[in-house]
C-alpha positions in Angstrom: -161.9 -41.6 9.2 -161.6 -44.6 12.0 -164.6 -44.9 14.3 -164.3 -43.9 17.8 -163.0 -46.5 20.6 -167.0 -47.4 21.4 -167.2 -48.7 18.2 -164.5 -50.9 17.8 -164.3 -54.9 18.2 -162.2 -57.3 19.3 -162.1 -58.7 16.0 -162.7 -56.3 13.1 -166.0 -57.5 11.2 -165.4 -57.2 7.2 -166.6 -58.2 4.3 -165.4 -61.1 2.4 -163.1 -60.3 -0.7 -166.5 -61.6 -2.4 -168.2 -59.1 -1.1 -170.5 -61.2 1.1 -171.2 -61.2 4.7 -173.0 -64.2 6.4 -174.5 -64.4 9.8 -175.6 -67.0 11.7 -177.8 -66.8 14.6 -178.9 -69.3 17.1 -181.5 -68.9 20.0 -182.4 -70.8 23.1 -179.9 -73.0 23.4 -180.8 -73.7 27.4 -177.7 -75.3 27.5 -177.5 -77.8 30.5 -175.9 -81.0 30.7 -178.2 -82.9 30.1 -178.2 -82.7 26.0 -175.9 -80.0 25.9 -173.5 -82.4 23.7 -176.2 -82.9 21.6 -176.9 -79.3 21.1 -173.2 -78.6 20.7 -173.1 -81.0 17.7 -176.1 -79.2 16.1 -174.5 -76.0 16.6 -171.2 -77.5 14.7 -173.2 -79.2 12.1 -175.0 -75.6 11.2 -171.7 -73.6 11.5 -169.6 -75.9 9.0 -172.5 -76.4 6.6 -173.3 -72.8 6.4 -169.7 -71.1 7.0 -170.7 -68.2 8.8 -168.5 -65.0 8.9 -170.6 -64.2 12.6 -172.4 -66.2 15.0 -175.0 -64.4 17.0 -176.6 -66.3 20.2 -180.0 -64.8 20.7 -180.6 -65.2 24.5 -181.5 -68.0 27.1 -178.2 -69.2 26.2 -176.9 -71.2 29.5 -179.7 -72.5 31.9 -179.6 -75.1 35.0 -176.3 -74.0 36.9 -176.4 -72.9 40.6 -173.1 -71.1 40.5 -170.4 -69.8 39.0 -168.1 -72.7 38.2 -171.0 -74.7 36.5 -172.0 -71.5 34.7 -168.8 -71.3 33.5 -168.2 -75.2 32.7 -171.6 -75.0 30.5 -170.4 -71.6 28.9 -167.1 -73.6 27.6 -169.3 -76.1 26.2 -171.6 -73.8 24.3 -169.1 -71.6 22.4 -166.6 -74.1 21.6 -167.9 -74.4 18.3 -167.3 -70.7 17.6 -163.6 -70.7 19.3 -162.3 -73.8 18.0 -163.2 -72.4 14.5 -162.0 -68.9 15.2 -165.1 -67.6 13.9 -166.1 -64.2 15.7 -169.5 -64.4 17.5 -172.1 -62.3 19.8 -174.4 -62.6 22.2 -177.2 -61.1 23.8 -179.1 -62.1 27.4 -182.7 -64.0 27.4 -185.5 -64.0 29.8 -183.5 -66.9 31.8 -180.4 -66.3 31.6 -180.4 -63.7 34.9 -179.9 -66.0 38.1 -180.0 -65.1 41.5 -176.7 -67.0 41.8 -174.8 -65.2 39.1 -175.8 -62.0 37.7 -175.6 -61.0 34.0 -173.0 -58.2 34.7 -170.9 -61.6 36.1 -171.7 -63.4 33.3 -171.0 -60.8 30.7 -167.4 -60.5 32.1 -167.0 -64.2 31.5 -168.3 -63.9 27.7 -166.1 -61.2 26.9 -163.1 -63.2 28.4 -163.3 -65.6 25.7 -161.0 -64.6 22.8 -163.4 -64.7 19.4 -166.2 -63.2 21.4 -167.0 -59.5 20.1 -170.0 -59.1 22.4 -170.1 -55.7 24.7 -171.8 -55.1 27.9 -172.6 -51.5 27.1 -172.8 -48.0 28.5 -173.1 -48.6 32.4 -175.9 -46.4 32.7 -178.3 -48.6 30.4 -180.6 -51.2 32.0 -179.5 -54.9 31.6 -176.2 -55.8 29.8 -175.3 -56.2 26.4 -176.5 -53.2 24.3 -174.0 -52.6 21.6 -173.4 -51.9 17.9 -171.1 -54.1 15.8 -170.2 -52.4 12.5 -169.4 -54.5 9.6 -166.5 -52.8 7.3 -165.4 -53.0 4.0 -161.7 -53.1 2.7 -161.3 -49.6 3.6 -162.3 -50.2 6.9 -165.4 -48.1 6.5 -168.7 -49.1 8.4 -171.3 -50.9 5.6 -173.3 -52.6 7.7 -174.0 -53.1 11.6 -175.4 -55.4 14.3 -177.2 -54.1 17.0 -178.0 -56.3 20.2 -180.3 -55.3 22.4 -180.9 -56.6 26.1 -185.2 -57.1 26.3 -184.8 -58.1 29.8 -186.6 -60.7 31.9 -190.5 -60.2 32.5 -192.5 -58.8 35.6 -191.6 -61.3 38.5 -187.8 -61.2 38.1 -187.1 -57.5 37.3 -183.2 -56.6 37.8 -184.0 -53.3 36.9 -186.4 -51.6 38.8 -189.2 -49.4 38.0 -190.0 -46.6 39.7 -193.4 -47.6 39.8 -195.7 -47.4 43.0 -198.2 -50.0 42.0 -198.7 -53.4 41.2 -197.5 -54.5 38.3 -199.4 -57.8 37.6 -202.6 -55.7 38.3 -202.4 -52.4 36.5 -200.6 -53.7 33.2 -202.1 -57.2 32.7 -205.7 -56.9 31.7 -208.2 -59.6 31.3 -208.7 -58.3 27.5 -205.3 -57.0 26.3 -204.7 -54.9 23.5 -202.8 -58.4 21.5 -202.0 -61.0 24.5 -201.7 -61.4 27.8 -198.1 -61.6 28.8 -196.2 -60.7 31.6 -192.7 -60.2 29.8 -190.4 -57.3 30.4 -189.7 -54.6 28.0 -187.0 -52.9 26.2 -186.3 -49.9 28.5 -186.8 -46.4 27.5 -183.0 -45.4 28.0 -181.9 -48.5 25.6 -184.6 -46.9 23.1 -182.6 -43.4 23.5 -179.7 -44.8 23.2 -180.4 -46.5 20.0 -181.4 -43.6 18.8 -178.7 -41.3 19.8 -176.0 -44.0 18.3 -177.6 -43.8 15.3 -177.9 -40.4 14.8 -173.9 -40.5 15.4 -173.1 -42.9 13.4 -174.8 -40.8 10.7 -172.5 -37.6 11.1 -169.5 -40.0 11.8 -170.0 -41.8 8.4 -171.8 -39.5 6.3 -175.0 -41.8 5.6 -177.3 -44.0 7.5 -175.6 -47.4 8.2 -178.2 -50.4 7.3 -178.6 -52.9 10.4 -179.7 -56.0 11.9 -180.9 -55.6 15.4 -181.1 -58.4 17.6 -183.2 -58.9 21.0 -184.8 -61.9 22.8 -188.2 -61.6 23.5 -190.2 -60.1 20.3 -192.2 -57.1 20.2 -195.6 -56.4 20.4 -195.5 -55.4 16.5 -195.0 -58.9 15.6 -198.4 -59.3 15.6 -199.0 -56.8 12.9 -197.7 -60.3 10.8 -199.8 -62.6 11.8 -203.3 -60.1 11.0 -201.6 -59.3 7.7 -200.0 -62.5 6.2 -200.7 -61.2 2.8 -199.3 -57.7 2.9 -196.5 -58.7 4.9 -195.3 -61.5 2.8 -195.9 -63.5 6.2 -193.4 -67.0 5.7 -192.4 -69.8 8.1 -194.2 -71.5 11.0 -196.5 -70.3 13.7 -196.8 -72.8 16.5 -197.3 -70.8 19.8 -198.6 -67.3 20.6 -196.4 -64.4 20.3 -194.7 -63.7 23.5 -194.3 -60.1 23.3 -194.5 -57.8 26.5 -197.9 -56.2 26.8 -195.7 -53.1 27.4 -195.1 -51.0 24.0 -191.3 -50.2 24.1 -190.9 -47.9 21.5 -187.9 -49.5 19.4 -190.1 -50.2 17.0 -191.3 -46.9 16.4 -188.0 -45.1 16.6 -186.2 -47.6 14.0 -189.1 -46.9 11.8 -188.3 -43.5 11.7 -184.6 -43.5 11.9 -184.6 -45.5 9.0 -181.6 -47.6 9.1 -182.4 -50.9 11.3 -184.2 -53.1 8.4 -184.2 -56.3 10.3 -185.3 -57.1 13.3 -185.6 -60.2 15.0 -186.2 -62.4 18.1 -186.0 -66.3 19.9 -188.0 -66.5 22.7 -191.0 -68.6 20.9 -188.8 -71.9 20.5 -191.5 -73.2 17.4 -192.3 -69.8 15.8 -190.1 -69.5 12.8 -192.2 -67.4 10.8 -191.0 -63.9 9.4 -192.2 -61.1 7.1 -192.2 -57.3 6.0 -193.9 -54.2 8.2 -193.6 -50.6 7.8 -190.3 -51.8 5.4 -188.7 -53.8 8.4 -188.1 -57.2 8.1 -189.3 -59.3 11.4 -189.5 -62.7 12.6 -188.4 -65.2 14.6 -185.0 -67.8 14.9 -186.4 -70.6 16.7 -184.3 -72.7 19.2 -181.4 -74.8 18.9 -181.4 -76.5 22.2 -182.2 -79.7 22.8 -183.0 -79.0 26.7 -185.3 -76.5 25.2 -189.1 -77.6 24.7 -189.8 -78.3 20.9 -193.1 -78.9 18.8 -196.1 -80.5 20.1 -194.2 -82.5 22.7 -197.7 -84.4 24.2 -198.2 -85.5 20.7 -196.8 -89.4 20.3 -195.0 -90.2 17.3 -194.3 -86.4 16.6 -190.7 -85.2 16.2 -190.2 -82.8 18.7 -186.9 -82.0 17.1 -188.0 -81.3 13.9 -187.6 -77.0 14.4 -183.9 -77.1 15.9 -182.3 -75.1 13.8 -180.7 -71.2 13.4 -181.4 -68.1 10.6 -179.0 -67.2 8.2 -178.4 -63.6 7.0 -176.6 -62.9 3.9 -175.7 -59.4 2.9 -173.9 -57.9 0.2 -171.5 -55.0 -0.2 -173.3 -54.0 -3.7 -176.5 -53.7 -2.0 -176.4 -54.0 1.9 -179.9 -52.4 2.7 -180.8 -55.9 1.0 -181.1 -58.2 4.0 -181.5 -61.8 2.8 -183.0 -64.4 5.6 -183.8 -68.0 5.8 -184.2 -70.5 8.5 -182.0 -73.9 8.4 -183.1 -77.0 10.2 -179.7 -79.4 11.6 -182.1 -82.5 9.8 -181.2 -80.1 6.3 -177.9 -81.8 7.2 -177.8 -84.8 8.8 
């Protein structure tokens, strides 16, 4: 049975004839005129080397613009690798994407104007912009896998989604001895968690089964700390070079996904020089690192150190024969130069 219009994409996303599907995630481009050309070349290097079926941009995509015209020019440069190669791509927003000059709603319309962009603004009533589900289909046009995009908002200073809270968020939330780490980053709102839950239930009703999926959002969850504290049990791998900058407020999205049982991978950007991943409570979680040369890199104050060492993206390989088994690895630009 065909899916309702809400689940349709501009370009149908299908498994290849060989039964595989490859996703390349790239985060924190922070695309500016200064190093923008270098970032675009790096993206092209990864795309040409890995040949993805879908590209995901996981937030903090364009930076440094002061008007809509500048944003449009910089975005055109950033997405040119996918557009020229006619590869479907999608995005979510990060904490730096919202600006006083160009709102996320305005930006979203520009993103969606590109022929190969399959992102969606999502329901108007939800906080933020870019809350959506992308079905990956088999040859019968049946959903076999999916990608959730979630807007993880900004921070307590630049909230664009007002909270009905009368107090001082800094004073009342950011404690001197926090549960995990002191962080003023915003959180995925309860309305978004409800939307994920209800949409997941509706997909199961329509398809007669749960659809295994990957969820991307920019700001990591507080549960990411569980992997660091239990490296052996969670099969931790990759690099941990900076504190996990999760919100001090637990959004509940992990608990919802854990209870529903369909999201089997959750990956964030945000922390440019963290590339670790592991498995906690049956969900594969971790970081993507940073692709952008206008973004900070590793140990910048260490003379002689290669600050660009971790520039790269994250691959996800899914097989039609077992879409619950999501295989993922970091790939670095230096691997292909």
